[in-house]
ZAROFI-22053 format. One record per atom (N, C-alpha, C): y, z, x; atom name; residue in three letters. Coordinates in steps of 0.2 Angstrom, whole numbers. Example, Ala and Ser with C-alpha at 12.3 -4.5 7.8 and 13.67 -1.06 7.14 Angstrom:
// ZAROFI-22053
Y Z X atomo residuo
-28 39 66 N ALA $
-22 39 62 CA ALA $
-16 39 66 C ALA $
-11 35 64 N SER $
-5 36 68 CA SER $
0 39 64 C SER $
// end
This chain:
// ZAROFI-22053
Y Z X atomo residuo
42 -154 55 N MET $
46 -157 50 CA MET $
48 -152 44 C MET $
54 -152 42 N ASN $
57 -148 37 CA ASN $
59 -152 31 C ASN $
57 -149 25 N ILE $
60 -153 19 CA ILE $
62 -147 15 C ILE $
69 -148 13 N ASP $
72 -143 8 CA ASP $
72 -146 1 C ASP $
70 -141 -4 N LEU $
69 -143 -11 CA LEU $
73 -138 -15 C LEU $
77 -141 -19 N THR $
81 -136 -24 CA THR $
79 -138 -31 C THR $
79 -132 -35 N GLU $
77 -133 -42 CA GLU $
71 -137 -43 C GLU $
65 -135 -39 N THR $
59 -139 -39 CA THR $
54 -136 -43 C THR $
48 -139 -42 N THR $
42 -136 -45 CA THR $
36 -136 -40 C THR $
31 -133 -42 N SER $
25 -132 -37 CA SER $
22 -139 -36 C SER $
22 -144 -41 N SER $
19 -150 -40 CA SER $
24 -154 -35 C SER $
30 -154 -35 N LYS $
34 -157 -30 CA LYS $
33 -154 -23 C LYS $
32 -148 -23 N ILE $
31 -144 -16 CA ILE $
24 -147 -13 C ILE $
19 -148 -18 N ASN $
13 -151 -15 CA ASN $
14 -158 -13 C ASN $
18 -162 -16 N SER $
20 -169 -14 CA SER $
23 -169 -7 C SER $
28 -164 -7 N ALA $
32 -163 0 CA ALA $
27 -161 5 C ALA $
22 -157 4 N LEU $
17 -156 10 CA LEU $
13 -162 12 C LEU $
11 -166 7 N ILE $
7 -172 9 CA ILE $
12 -177 12 C ILE $
18 -177 10 N LYS $
23 -182 14 CA LYS $
24 -180 21 C LYS $
25 -173 22 N ALA $
26 -171 28 CA ALA $
20 -172 33 C ALA $
14 -171 30 N ARG $
8 -172 34 CA ARG $
8 -179 37 C ARG $
9 -183 32 N ARG $
8 -190 34 CA ARG $
14 -192 39 C ARG $
20 -189 38 N ALA $
25 -191 43 CA ALA $
24 -189 50 C ALA $
20 -184 51 N ILE $
19 -182 58 CA ILE $
12 -184 60 C ILE $
8 -187 55 N GLY $
2 -190 57 CA GLY $
-3 -185 58 C GLY $
-3 -179 54 N SER $
-8 -174 55 CA SER $
-11 -172 48 C SER $
-17 -173 47 N PRO $
-20 -172 40 CA PRO $
-21 -164 39 C PRO $
-21 -162 33 N ALA $
-22 -155 31 CA ALA $
-29 -153 32 C ALA $
-32 -153 38 N VAL $
-39 -151 39 CA VAL $
-38 -146 44 C VAL $
-43 -141 44 N GLY $
-44 -136 49 CA GLY $
-41 -130 47 C GLY $
-37 -130 41 N MET $
-34 -123 39 CA MET $
-39 -119 36 C MET $
-40 -113 37 N VAL $
-45 -109 35 CA VAL $
-44 -104 29 C VAL $
-37 -103 28 N LEU $
-35 -99 22 CA LEU $
-28 -100 20 C LEU $
-26 -97 15 N THR $
-20 -96 12 CA THR $
-17 -89 13 C THR $
-12 -88 17 N LEU $
-9 -82 18 CA LEU $
-2 -81 14 C LEU $
-2 -77 9 N VAL $
4 -76 4 CA VAL $
8 -70 7 C VAL $
14 -71 8 N ILE $
18 -65 11 CA ILE $
23 -64 5 C ILE $
23 -58 2 N VAL $
28 -56 -3 CA VAL $
33 -51 0 C VAL $
39 -53 0 N THR $
44 -50 4 CA THR $
51 -51 1 C THR $
56 -49 5 N ASP $
63 -50 2 CA ASP $
67 -54 8 C ASP $
73 -55 6 N GLU $
77 -59 11 CA GLU $
78 -55 18 C GLU $
79 -48 17 N GLY $
80 -45 23 CA GLY $
74 -44 28 C GLY $
68 -45 25 N ASN $
62 -44 30 CA ASN $
58 -50 31 C ASN $
60 -56 28 N HIS $
55 -62 28 CA HIS $
55 -65 35 C HIS $
61 -64 39 N TYR $
60 -67 45 CA TYR $
55 -64 50 C TYR $
55 -58 50 N ASP $
51 -54 55 CA ASP $
43 -55 52 C ASP $
42 -55 46 N ALA $
36 -56 43 CA ALA $
33 -63 44 C ALA $
37 -68 43 N LEU $
35 -75 45 CA LEU $
34 -76 52 C LEU $
38 -73 56 N LYS $
37 -73 64 CA LYS $
30 -71 65 C LYS $
28 -65 63 N ALA $
22 -62 64 CA ALA $
16 -66 61 C ALA $
17 -69 55 N ALA $
12 -73 52 CA ALA $
11 -79 56 C ALA $
16 -82 58 N SER $
16 -89 62 CA SER $
12 -88 69 C SER $
13 -82 72 N ASP $
10 -81 78 CA ASP $
2 -79 77 C ASP $
1 -76 71 N ALA $
-6 -75 70 CA ALA $
-10 -81 68 C ALA $
-6 -86 65 N SER $
-9 -92 63 CA SER $
-11 -97 68 C SER $
-9 -95 75 N ARG $
-12 -99 80 CA ARG $
-19 -98 81 C ARG $
-21 -92 79 N GLU $
-28 -90 80 CA GLU $
-32 -92 73 C GLU $
-28 -92 68 N HIS $
-31 -93 61 CA HIS $
-26 -98 58 C HIS $
-27 -105 59 N PRO $
-23 -110 55 CA PRO $
-23 -109 48 C PRO $
-17 -108 45 N SER $
-16 -106 38 CA SER $
-11 -110 35 C SER $
-11 -110 28 N ARG $
-5 -112 24 CA ARG $
-2 -105 22 C ARG $
4 -104 25 N ILE $
8 -98 24 CA ILE $
13 -99 18 C ILE $
12 -95 13 N LEU $
17 -96 7 CA LEU $
21 -89 7 C LEU $
28 -90 8 N VAL $
32 -84 9 CA VAL $
36 -83 2 C VAL $
34 -78 -2 N VAL $
37 -77 -9 CA VAL $
43 -73 -8 C VAL $
49 -75 -9 N ILE $
55 -71 -9 CA ILE $
58 -71 -16 C ILE $
58 -65 -19 N LYS $
60 -64 -26 CA LYS $
67 -62 -26 C LYS $
71 -66 -30 N ARG $
78 -65 -31 CA ARG $
80 -65 -38 C ARG $
78 -59 -42 N PRO $
79 -59 -49 CA PRO $
87 -59 -51 C PRO $
91 -58 -47 N GLY $
98 -58 -49 CA GLY $
101 -52 -51 C GLY $
108 -51 -50 N ARG $
111 -44 -52 CA ARG $
114 -44 -59 C ARG $
117 -50 -61 N SER $
120 -50 -68 CA SER $
115 -52 -73 C SER $
116 -50 -79 N PRO $
111 -52 -85 CA PRO $
111 -60 -85 C PRO $
116 -64 -84 N ARG $
115 -71 -84 CA ARG $
111 -74 -78 C ARG $
111 -71 -72 N ASP $
107 -73 -67 CA ASP $
100 -71 -68 C ASP $
99 -65 -71 N ARG $
92 -63 -73 CA ARG $
89 -68 -78 C ARG $
93 -70 -83 N ARG $
90 -75 -88 CA ARG $
88 -82 -85 C ARG $
91 -84 -80 N SER $
90 -90 -77 CA SER $
83 -91 -73 C SER $
81 -97 -72 N ALA $
75 -97 -68 CA ALA $
75 -103 -64 C ALA $
74 -102 -58 N ARG $
75 -108 -53 CA ARG $
71 -107 -47 C ARG $
67 -112 -44 N LEU $
63 -112 -39 CA LEU $
66 -116 -33 C LEU $
68 -113 -28 N ASP $
70 -117 -22 CA ASP $
64 -116 -16 C ASP $
63 -121 -12 N ALA $
58 -121 -7 CA ALA $
60 -124 -1 C ALA $
57 -122 4 N GLU $
58 -125 11 CA GLU $
51 -126 14 C GLU $
49 -133 15 N VAL $
42 -134 18 CA VAL $
43 -136 25 C VAL $
39 -133 29 N ARG $
39 -134 36 CA ARG $
32 -136 39 C ARG $
31 -141 42 N VAL $
25 -144 44 CA VAL $
26 -146 51 C VAL $
21 -144 56 N GLY $
22 -145 63 CA GLY $
27 -141 66 C GLY $
29 -142 73 N GLY $
34 -137 76 CA GLY $
31 -130 76 C GLY $
35 -125 74 N GLU $
33 -118 74 CA GLU $
28 -117 70 C GLU $
26 -121 65 N SER $
20 -120 61 CA SER $
14 -121 64 C SER $
14 -124 70 N GLY $
8 -126 73 CA GLY $
3 -131 70 C GLY $
-3 -129 69 N THR $
-7 -133 65 CA THR $
-8 -132 58 C THR $
-4 -127 56 N GLY $
-4 -124 49 CA GLY $
3 -127 45 C GLY $
4 -124 39 N GLU $
10 -126 35 CA GLU $
13 -119 33 C GLU $
20 -120 32 N ILE $
24 -114 30 CA ILE $
28 -117 24 C ILE $
28 -113 18 N VAL $
32 -114 13 CA VAL $
36 -108 11 C VAL $
42 -108 11 N LEU $
47 -103 9 CA LEU $
48 -104 1 C LEU $
47 -99 -3 N LEU $
48 -100 -10 CA LEU $
53 -95 -12 C LEU $
59 -97 -15 N ARG $
64 -92 -17 CA ARG $
64 -93 -25 C ARG $
62 -87 -28 N LEU $
61 -87 -35 CA LEU $
67 -84 -38 C LEU $
71 -87 -42 N HIS $
77 -84 -45 CA HIS $
76 -83 -52 C HIS $
80 -77 -54 N GLY $
80 -75 -61 CA GLY $
73 -73 -64 C GLY $
72 -76 -70 N GLU $
65 -74 -73 CA GLU $
59 -76 -70 C GLU $
60 -81 -66 N LEU $
54 -84 -62 CA LEU $
51 -79 -57 C LEU $
55 -74 -55 N ALA $
53 -69 -50 CA ALA $
48 -65 -53 C ALA $
47 -64 -59 N ASP $
42 -60 -63 CA ASP $
36 -64 -64 C ASP $
36 -71 -62 N HIS $
30 -75 -63 CA HIS $
28 -79 -56 C HIS $
28 -75 -51 N ALA $
27 -78 -44 CA ALA $
20 -81 -44 C ALA $
15 -78 -47 N HIS $
8 -80 -47 CA HIS $
7 -87 -50 C HIS $
11 -89 -55 N SER $
11 -95 -58 CA SER $
14 -101 -53 C SER $
18 -99 -49 N VAL $
21 -103 -44 CA VAL $
16 -104 -38 C VAL $
13 -99 -36 N VAL $
9 -99 -30 CA VAL $
2 -102 -32 C VAL $
-1 -101 -37 N LEU $
-8 -103 -39 CA LEU $
-9 -111 -37 C LEU $
-4 -115 -39 N PRO $
-6 -122 -38 CA PRO $
-5 -124 -31 C PRO $
-2 -119 -27 N LEU $
-1 -121 -19 CA LEU $
-6 -118 -15 C LEU $
-11 -115 -18 N LEU $
-17 -112 -14 CA LEU $
-21 -117 -11 C LEU $
-24 -117 -5 N LEU $
-28 -121 -2 CA LEU $
-35 -121 -6 C LEU $
-38 -127 -8 N PRO $
-44 -127 -12 CA PRO $
-50 -124 -8 C PRO $
-54 -120 -11 N ASP $
-60 -118 -8 CA ASP $
-59 -114 -2 C ASP $
-54 -110 -1 N ALA $
-52 -106 5 CA ALA $
-50 -99 3 C ALA $
-51 -94 7 N PRO $
-49 -88 5 CA PRO $
-42 -87 5 C PRO $
-40 -82 1 N VAL $
-33 -80 0 CA VAL $
-32 -73 2 C VAL $
-26 -72 6 N VAL $
-24 -66 8 CA VAL $
-17 -65 6 C VAL $
-16 -59 3 N VAL $
-9 -57 1 CA VAL $
-7 -51 6 C VAL $
-1 -52 8 N TRP $
2 -47 13 CA TRP $
9 -45 10 C TRP $
10 -38 9 N TRP $
16 -35 7 CA TRP $
19 -31 13 C TRP $
24 -34 17 N PRO $
26 -31 23 CA PRO $
30 -24 21 C PRO $
33 -24 15 N VAL $
37 -19 12 CA VAL $
36 -19 4 C VAL $
37 -13 1 N ASP $
37 -13 -6 CA ASP $
31 -16 -9 C ASP $
25 -13 -7 N ALA $
19 -15 -10 CA ALA $
18 -12 -17 C ALA $
15 -15 -22 N PRO $
13 -12 -28 CA PRO $
9 -6 -27 C PRO $
9 -2 -32 N ALA $
5 4 -32 CA ALA $
-3 3 -32 C ALA $
-5 -2 -35 N THR $
-12 -5 -35 CA THR $
-11 -12 -34 C THR $
-12 -14 -27 N PRO $
-12 -21 -25 CA PRO $
-16 -26 -29 C PRO $
-22 -23 -31 N ALA $
-27 -28 -34 CA ALA $
-25 -29 -41 C ALA $
-21 -25 -44 N ALA $
-19 -26 -51 CA ALA $
-13 -30 -52 C ALA $
-9 -31 -46 N ASP $
-4 -36 -46 CA ASP $
-6 -43 -47 C ASP $
-2 -47 -51 N PRO $
-4 -54 -52 CA PRO $
-5 -58 -46 C PRO $
-1 -57 -41 N LEU $
-3 -60 -34 CA LEU $
-9 -57 -31 C LEU $
-9 -51 -31 N GLY $
-15 -47 -27 CA GLY $
-21 -49 -31 C GLY $
-21 -51 -37 N ALA $
-28 -53 -41 CA ALA $
-30 -60 -38 C ALA $
-26 -64 -35 N LEU $
-28 -70 -32 CA LEU $
-32 -70 -26 C LEU $
-31 -64 -23 N ALA $
-33 -63 -16 CA ALA $
-40 -60 -15 C ALA $
-44 -61 -9 N GLN $
-49 -58 -7 CA GLN $
-48 -52 -3 C GLN $
-42 -52 0 N ARG $
-39 -47 5 CA ARG $
-32 -46 3 C ARG $
-30 -39 3 N ARG $
-24 -37 1 CA ARG $
-21 -32 7 C ARG $
-16 -34 10 N ILE $
-13 -30 16 CA ILE $
-7 -27 14 C ILE $
-6 -20 15 N THR $
0 -16 14 CA THR $
1 -13 21 C THR $
7 -9 21 N ASP $
9 -6 27 CA ASP $
13 1 25 C ASP $
9 6 25 N ALA $
12 13 23 CA ALA $
17 15 28 C ALA $
17 12 34 N TYR $
22 14 40 CA TYR $
29 12 38 C TYR $
29 7 34 N ALA $
36 3 33 CA ALA $
40 6 27 C ALA $
38 11 24 N VAL $
41 14 19 CA VAL $
44 21 21 C VAL $
49 23 16 N GLU $
52 30 18 CA GLU $
48 36 18 C GLU $
43 36 13 N ARG $
39 42 13 CA ARG $
31 39 14 C ARG $
29 38 20 N PRO $
23 35 22 CA PRO $
17 39 19 C PRO $
18 46 19 N MET $
12 50 17 CA MET $
11 49 9 C MET $
16 49 6 N GLU $
15 48 -2 CA GLU $
12 41 -3 C GLU $
15 36 1 N GLU $
12 29 1 CA GLU $
4 29 2 C GLU $
2 33 7 N LEU $
-5 33 9 CA LEU $
-9 36 3 C LEU $
-6 41 -1 N GLU $
-10 44 -6 CA GLU $
-10 39 -12 C GLU $
-5 35 -13 N ALA $
-5 29 -18 CA ALA $
-10 24 -16 C ALA $
-11 23 -10 N ARG $
-16 18 -8 CA ARG $
-23 21 -9 C ARG $
-24 27 -8 N ALA $
-30 30 -10 CA ALA $
-32 30 -18 C ALA $
-26 32 -22 N ALA $
-27 32 -29 CA ALA $
-29 25 -32 C ALA $
-25 20 -29 N GLY $
-26 13 -32 CA GLY $
-31 9 -28 C GLY $
-35 11 -24 N TYR $
-39 7 -19 CA TYR $
-44 3 -23 C TYR $
-45 -3 -21 N THR $
-50 -8 -23 CA THR $
-53 -11 -17 C THR $
-59 -12 -17 N PRO $
-62 -16 -11 CA PRO $
-59 -22 -10 C PRO $
-57 -23 -4 N GLY $
-53 -29 -2 CA GLY $
-46 -27 1 C GLY $
-44 -21 -1 N ASP $
-37 -18 1 CA ASP $
-38 -15 8 C ASP $
-33 -16 12 N THR $
-32 -13 18 CA THR $
-25 -12 20 C THR $
-24 -8 25 N ASP $
-17 -6 27 CA ASP $
-16 -6 35 C ASP $
-10 -9 37 N LEU $
-9 -10 44 CA LEU $
-9 -3 48 C LEU $
-8 3 44 N SER $
-8 9 47 CA SER $
-16 10 50 C SER $
-20 8 46 N TRP $
-27 8 48 CA TRP $
-29 3 54 C TRP $
-26 -3 53 N THR $
-27 -8 59 CA THR $
-25 -6 65 C THR $
-19 -2 65 N ARG $
-17 1 72 CA ARG $
-21 5 75 C ARG $
-26 8 72 N LEU $
-31 13 75 CA LEU $
-37 10 78 C LEU $
-38 3 78 N THR $
-44 0 80 CA THR $
-45 2 88 C THR $
-40 1 92 N PRO $
-41 3 99 CA PRO $
-43 11 100 C PRO $
-40 15 96 N TRP $
-41 22 97 CA TRP $
-48 24 94 C TRP $
-50 21 89 N ARG $
-57 22 87 CA ARG $
-62 19 91 C ARG $
-61 14 94 N SER $
-66 11 99 CA SER $
-66 15 105 C SER $
-61 18 108 N MET $
-61 22 114 CA MET $
-64 29 112 C MET $
-63 31 107 N LEU $
-66 38 105 CA LEU $
-73 37 104 C LEU $
-76 32 101 N ALA $
-83 31 101 CA ALA $
-86 30 107 C ALA $
-83 26 112 N ALA $
-86 25 119 CA ALA $
-86 32 123 C ALA $
-80 36 122 N ALA $
-80 42 125 CA ALA $
-85 47 123 C ALA $
-87 47 117 N LEU $
-92 51 114 CA LEU $
-99 49 117 C LEU $
-100 42 117 N ASP $
-106 40 120 CA ASP $
-107 42 127 C ASP $
-102 42 131 N GLN $
-102 44 138 CA GLN $
-103 51 139 C GLN $
-100 55 135 N ALA $
-100 62 135 CA ALA $
-107 65 133 C ALA $
-110 62 128 N GLY $
-116 64 125 CA GLY $
-116 71 123 C GLY $
-110 73 120 N ALA $
-109 80 118 CA ALA $
-108 81 111 C ALA $
-109 87 108 N ARG $
-108 89 101 CA ARG $
-101 91 100 C ARG $
-98 88 95 N VAL $
-91 89 93 CA VAL $
-91 95 88 C VAL $
-87 100 89 N THR $
-86 106 85 CA THR $
-80 106 81 C THR $
-75 102 83 N SER $
-68 102 80 CA SER $
-64 96 83 C SER $
-59 95 80 N ALA $
-54 89 83 CA ALA $
-47 91 82 C ALA $
-43 88 86 N VAL $
-36 88 85 CA VAL $
-33 81 86 C VAL $
-28 79 81 N VAL $
-24 73 82 CA VAL $
-17 75 82 C VAL $
-14 72 88 N GLU $
-7 74 89 CA GLU $
-3 67 88 C GLU $
3 68 84 N SER $
7 62 83 CA SER $
14 64 81 C SER $
18 60 80 N GLU $
25 61 77 CA GLU $
24 63 70 C GLU $
29 66 67 N ALA $
29 68 60 CA ALA $
28 62 55 C ALA $
24 63 50 N ASP $
23 59 44 CA ASP $
21 52 47 C ASP $
16 52 51 N ASN $
13 46 54 CA ASN $
7 44 50 C ASN $
6 39 46 N PRO $
0 38 42 CA PRO $
-6 36 46 C PRO $
-5 33 52 N SER $
-10 31 56 CA SER $
-14 38 58 C SER $
-10 43 60 N ALA $
-13 49 62 CA ALA $
-17 52 57 C ALA $
-14 52 51 N GLU $
-18 55 45 CA GLU $
-24 51 44 C GLU $
-24 45 44 N LEU $
-30 41 43 CA LEU $
-35 42 49 C LEU $
-33 43 55 N LEU $
-37 44 61 CA LEU $
-40 51 60 C LEU $
-37 56 58 N ALA $
-39 63 56 CA ALA $
-45 62 51 C ALA $
-43 59 46 N ARG $
-48 58 40 CA ARG $
-54 54 43 C ARG $
-54 49 47 N TRP $
-59 46 49 CA TRP $
-64 51 54 C TRP $
-61 54 58 N LEU $
-64 59 62 CA LEU $
-68 64 58 C LEU $
-64 67 53 N GLY $
-68 72 48 CA GLY $
-73 69 44 C GLY $
-72 63 42 N ASN $
-78 59 38 CA ASN $
-84 58 43 C ASN $
-83 55 49 N ARG $
-88 53 53 CA ARG $
-92 59 56 C ARG $
-88 64 59 N LEU $
-91 69 62 CA LEU $
-92 75 58 C LEU $
-89 76 52 N GLY $
-91 82 48 CA GLY $
-88 88 51 C GLY $
-82 88 55 N VAL $
-79 94 58 CA VAL $
-72 95 55 C VAL $
-69 101 56 N PRO $
-62 102 54 CA PRO $
-58 98 59 C PRO $
-53 95 57 N VAL $
-48 91 61 CA VAL $
-41 94 60 C VAL $
-38 97 65 N ASP $
-31 99 65 CA ASP $
-26 93 66 C ASP $
-20 93 63 N ARG $
-15 88 64 CA ARG $
-9 92 67 C ARG $
-7 90 73 N VAL $
-2 93 77 CA VAL $
4 88 77 C VAL $
10 90 76 N VAL $
16 86 76 CA VAL $
19 87 83 C VAL $
20 81 86 N THR $
24 80 93 CA THR $
30 76 92 C THR $
33 75 98 N ASP $
39 70 97 CA ASP $
38 63 97 C ASP $
31 61 97 N GLY $
29 54 97 CA GLY $
30 51 104 C GLY $
30 44 103 N PRO $
30 40 98 CA PRO $
23 39 95 C PRO $
22 38 88 N VAL $
16 37 85 CA VAL $
11 42 87 C VAL $
4 40 87 N VAL $
-1 44 89 CA VAL $
0 45 97 C VAL $
0 52 99 N THR $
1 53 106 CA THR $
-6 56 109 C THR $
-10 59 105 N ALA $
-16 62 108 CA ALA $
-22 63 103 C ALA $
-28 63 105 N VAL $
-34 65 101 CA VAL $
-38 70 106 C VAL $
-40 76 103 N ARG $
-44 80 107 CA ARG $
-50 82 103 C ARG $
-56 81 106 N LEU $
-62 83 103 CA LEU $
-65 89 107 C LEU $
-66 94 103 N ARG $
-69 100 106 CA ARG $
-76 100 106 C ARG $
-79 101 112 N THR $
-86 102 113 CA THR $
-88 108 117 C THR $
-94 110 116 N PRO $
-96 116 120 CA PRO $
-95 115 128 C PRO $
-95 109 130 N ASP $
-94 108 137 CA ASP $
-87 107 139 C ASP $
-83 107 135 N GLY $
-76 106 136 CA GLY $
-73 101 132 C GLY $
-66 99 132 N ASP $
-63 95 128 CA ASP $
-63 88 130 C ASP $
-64 83 126 N ILE $
-63 76 127 CA ILE $
-56 74 125 C ILE $
-52 72 129 N ASN $
-45 70 128 CA ASN $
-43 63 129 C ASN $
-40 60 124 N ILE $
-36 54 126 CA ILE $
-29 55 124 C ILE $
-25 55 130 N ASP $
-18 57 130 CA ASP $
-14 50 131 C ASP $
-9 49 126 N ARG $
-4 43 127 CA ARG $
3 46 125 C ARG $
6 49 129 N PRO $
13 52 128 CA PRO $
18 47 126 C PRO $
18 41 130 N GLU $
22 36 130 CA GLU $
20 30 134 C GLU $
22 24 133 N GLY $
20 18 137 CA GLY $
14 15 134 C GLY $
11 10 138 N PRO $
5 7 136 CA PRO $
-1 10 139 C PRO $
-1 15 143 N LEU $
-7 18 146 CA LEU $
-9 24 143 C LEU $
-15 26 143 N ALA $
-18 32 140 CA ALA $
-22 35 146 C ALA $
-23 41 146 N THR $
-27 45 150 CA THR $
-33 48 147 C THR $
-39 46 149 N LEU $
-46 48 146 CA LEU $
-48 54 150 C LEU $
-50 59 147 N THR $
-53 65 151 CA THR $
-59 67 148 C THR $
-65 67 151 N ILE $
-71 69 149 CA ILE $
-74 74 154 C ILE $
-77 80 151 N PRO $
-79 85 155 CA PRO $
-84 83 160 C PRO $
-83 85 167 N GLY $
-88 83 172 CA GLY $
-87 76 175 C GLY $
-82 72 172 N GLN $
-80 66 175 CA GLN $
-73 65 177 C GLN $
-71 61 182 N PRO $
-64 60 184 CA PRO $
-60 57 178 C PRO $
-54 59 178 N SER $
-49 56 173 CA SER $
-48 48 175 C SER $
-47 44 169 N ARG $
-46 37 170 CA ARG $
-40 35 166 C ARG $
-37 29 168 N HIS $
-32 27 164 CA HIS $
-35 21 160 C HIS $
-32 20 153 N LEU $
-34 15 149 CA LEU $
-28 11 146 C LEU $
-29 5 145 N ALA $
-24 1 141 CA ALA $
-24 3 134 C ALA $
-18 6 131 N LEU $
-18 8 124 CA LEU $
-11 7 122 C LEU $
-9 1 122 N LYS $
-2 -1 120 CA LYS $
-1 -1 112 C LYS $
5 0 110 N VAL $
7 -1 103 CA VAL $
7 -8 102 C VAL $
3 -11 97 N ARG $
2 -18 96 CA ARG $
7 -21 92 C ARG $
9 -27 93 N PRO $
14 -30 88 CA PRO $
11 -32 82 C PRO $
15 -33 76 N THR $
12 -34 70 CA THR $
8 -41 70 C THR $
10 -46 74 N ALA $
6 -52 74 CA ALA $
-1 -51 76 C ALA $
-2 -46 81 N ASP $
-9 -44 83 CA ASP $
-13 -41 77 C ASP $
-9 -37 73 N LEU $
-13 -33 68 CA LEU $
-15 -38 62 C LEU $
-10 -43 61 N ILE $
-12 -48 55 CA ILE $
-18 -52 58 C ILE $
-17 -54 64 N ALA $
-23 -58 67 CA ALA $
-30 -55 66 C ALA $
-30 -48 68 N GLU $
-36 -44 67 CA GLU $
-38 -44 60 C GLU $
-34 -43 55 N GLU $
-36 -42 48 CA GLU $
-38 -49 46 C GLU $
-36 -55 48 N LEU $
-38 -61 46 CA LEU $
-45 -63 49 C LEU $
-47 -59 54 N ARG $
-54 -61 56 CA ARG $
-59 -58 52 C ARG $
-58 -54 47 N ARG $
-63 -50 43 CA ARG $
-60 -50 36 C ARG $
-63 -54 31 N LEU $
-60 -54 25 CA LEU $
-65 -50 20 C LEU $
-70 -47 22 N ASP $
-75 -43 18 CA ASP $
-72 -36 17 C ASP $
-74 -32 12 N PRO $
-71 -26 11 CA PRO $
-72 -21 17 C PRO $
-67 -17 19 N ASP $
-68 -13 25 CA ASP $
-70 -6 22 C ASP $
-77 -5 22 N GLU $
-80 1 20 CA GLU $
-77 7 23 C GLU $
-76 7 30 N MET $
-74 12 34 CA MET $
-67 15 32 C MET $
-63 10 31 N TYR $
-56 11 29 CA TYR $
-56 15 22 C TYR $
-60 12 17 N ALA $
-61 16 11 CA ALA $
-63 23 11 C ALA $
-68 24 16 N ALA $
-71 31 16 CA ALA $
-66 35 19 C ALA $
-62 33 24 N SER $
-57 37 28 CA SER $
-51 38 23 C SER $
-49 33 19 N LEU $
-44 34 15 CA LEU $
-45 39 9 C LEU $
-51 40 7 N GLY $
-53 45 2 CA GLY $
-55 51 5 C GLY $
-55 52 11 N HIS $
-58 58 14 CA HIS $
-52 63 15 C HIS $
-49 65 10 N ALA $
-43 70 10 CA ALA $
-45 77 9 C ALA $
-47 80 15 N ASP $
-49 87 14 CA ASP $
-43 92 13 C ASP $
-45 98 10 N ALA $
-40 103 9 CA ALA $
-39 107 16 C ALA $
-37 103 21 N GLU $
-35 107 27 CA GLU $
-28 109 27 C GLU $
-26 112 32 N GLU $
-19 114 33 CA GLU $
-14 108 35 C GLU $
-8 108 33 N PRO $
-4 102 35 CA PRO $
-2 102 42 C PRO $
0 96 44 N PRO $
2 96 52 CA PRO $
7 101 54 C PRO $
7 103 60 N ARG $
11 108 63 CA ARG $
13 106 70 C ARG $
19 109 72 N ARG $
21 108 79 CA ARG $
16 110 84 C ARG $
16 106 89 N ALA $
11 107 95 CA ALA $
11 114 97 C ALA $
17 118 98 N LYS $
17 124 101 CA LYS $
15 130 96 C LYS $
14 128 90 N THR $
12 133 85 CA THR $
5 131 82 C THR $
1 128 86 N THR $
-6 126 83 CA THR $
-10 132 80 C THR $
-12 131 74 N ALA $
-17 136 71 CA ALA $
-23 133 69 C ALA $
-28 138 68 N ARG $
-35 135 66 CA ARG $
-35 133 59 C ARG $
-40 129 58 N SER $
-41 127 51 CA SER $
-44 132 47 C SER $
-43 133 41 N THR $
-46 138 37 CA THR $
-52 136 34 C THR $
-54 129 34 N LYS $
-60 127 31 CA LYS $
-66 129 35 C LYS $
-71 130 31 N LYS $
-78 132 34 CA LYS $
-80 127 38 C LYS $
-82 129 44 N ARG $
-84 124 49 CA ARG $
-92 122 48 C ARG $
-93 116 48 N PRO $
-100 113 47 CA PRO $
-103 113 53 C PRO $
-110 111 53 N LYS $
-114 110 59 CA LYS $
-110 105 64 C LYS $
-111 106 70 N PRO $
-108 102 75 CA PRO $
-111 95 74 C PRO $
-107 90 76 N ALA $
-109 83 75 CA ALA $
-110 80 82 C ALA $
-113 74 82 N SER $
-115 71 88 CA SER $
-111 65 89 C SER $
-111 61 95 N ALA $
-108 55 96 CA ALA $
-110 50 91 C ALA $
-116 50 89 N GLU $
-118 44 85 CA GLU $
-115 44 79 C GLU $
-112 49 76 N ALA $
-109 49 69 CA ALA $
-102 46 70 C ALA $
-99 45 75 N ALA $
-92 42 76 CA ALA $
-93 35 76 C ALA $
-98 32 76 N LYS $
-99 24 77 CA LYS $
-98 21 70 C LYS $
// end
C-alpha cells in the first residue's frame, strides 16, 4: 500500500504508517531496526533497492532522506516536507518512507527523522554518496549506533579513506571494508592450511581502490610485515600474494566470480569469490551493530610505505622488515 503526503509533518507520517498497517492487516511487529538512508534524487532508487533486498533478512523501517534545498534564494527560504509511505508489496514485512525535505528543512533532517524512529530499536544511518567528514558528528549520524559510508562511491576514494580515518568514531564502517570479508576469510584459511611464516605480502588491484588499501593495511596490521600495493587493470582487487620461506601463497582473481588458490606443496583449487552486490554488503553490516575493532585498526594502520605501482615495475618496500609472522596473527 502506498500513501502520498504533500506538505506534511512527522506526526501525519506516523499516522499514515498506522493506517497502512491496519489496511493490509499487518501489525508493526518483527521489525528489528530503523535504517536511515541519506541520499539524493539521482541515487535514491539504487540505494532503496539494495536496502529493500537487505531488509528481507532484517525486517526494518527504512527512512530515505532526500534533501532538496532549492536553487533560488526563495526556494532555499521555504520549508516543505513531502513523503511517500510504502507498506507491504516490495517493502516485504518492513516499511519504507521516502522523505523529501525542501528548502530550509533540508538542514534539519534529524528533527524530521527523530519522531519516525522505531522505539527501543537500533538505528543505522547509511550515506551511499556524499558522506560527512565525521559521520558521528552529523546530526543524523548522532542518532545511530552504526554509520555506513562508501569510499568507493566518490571521485577521490583514497582521500575519502583518509577522511574516514581522521574522523573515525566507534560504530563507523565503510562498504569498502565490507567487500573484503570473503578475501580476509580465505586468506586466514589459507594461512591455517599452509602453516607457514609470512615475511611480506603483495596486494594487486585497480588504481585508487579503497578496498585494496584497507586489505593491505589489515595484512600489515595483523602480520606485522611490509605490504606492497601493485596496480593492475582490475577489476577491483585481483590478487593477494603472501611470501613465505616455503613459497608464495596466492589468491588470484583476474576477472569473473572464481579465484585460484595456490599453496606451496598443494594442488591449486578454485574458489567462489564474486563481487557482491550492495544489498549483500548492507545485509552483512546489519548483522553486526557493535563497533568493528578490526576495521578501526586497519583504517588507522597507514604505514609510510611506497605508493602503489604498476605490476611490471614492482619494487621492494623500503620499510624495515620486522620478524616473520605466523598464520595465527591473521585471524
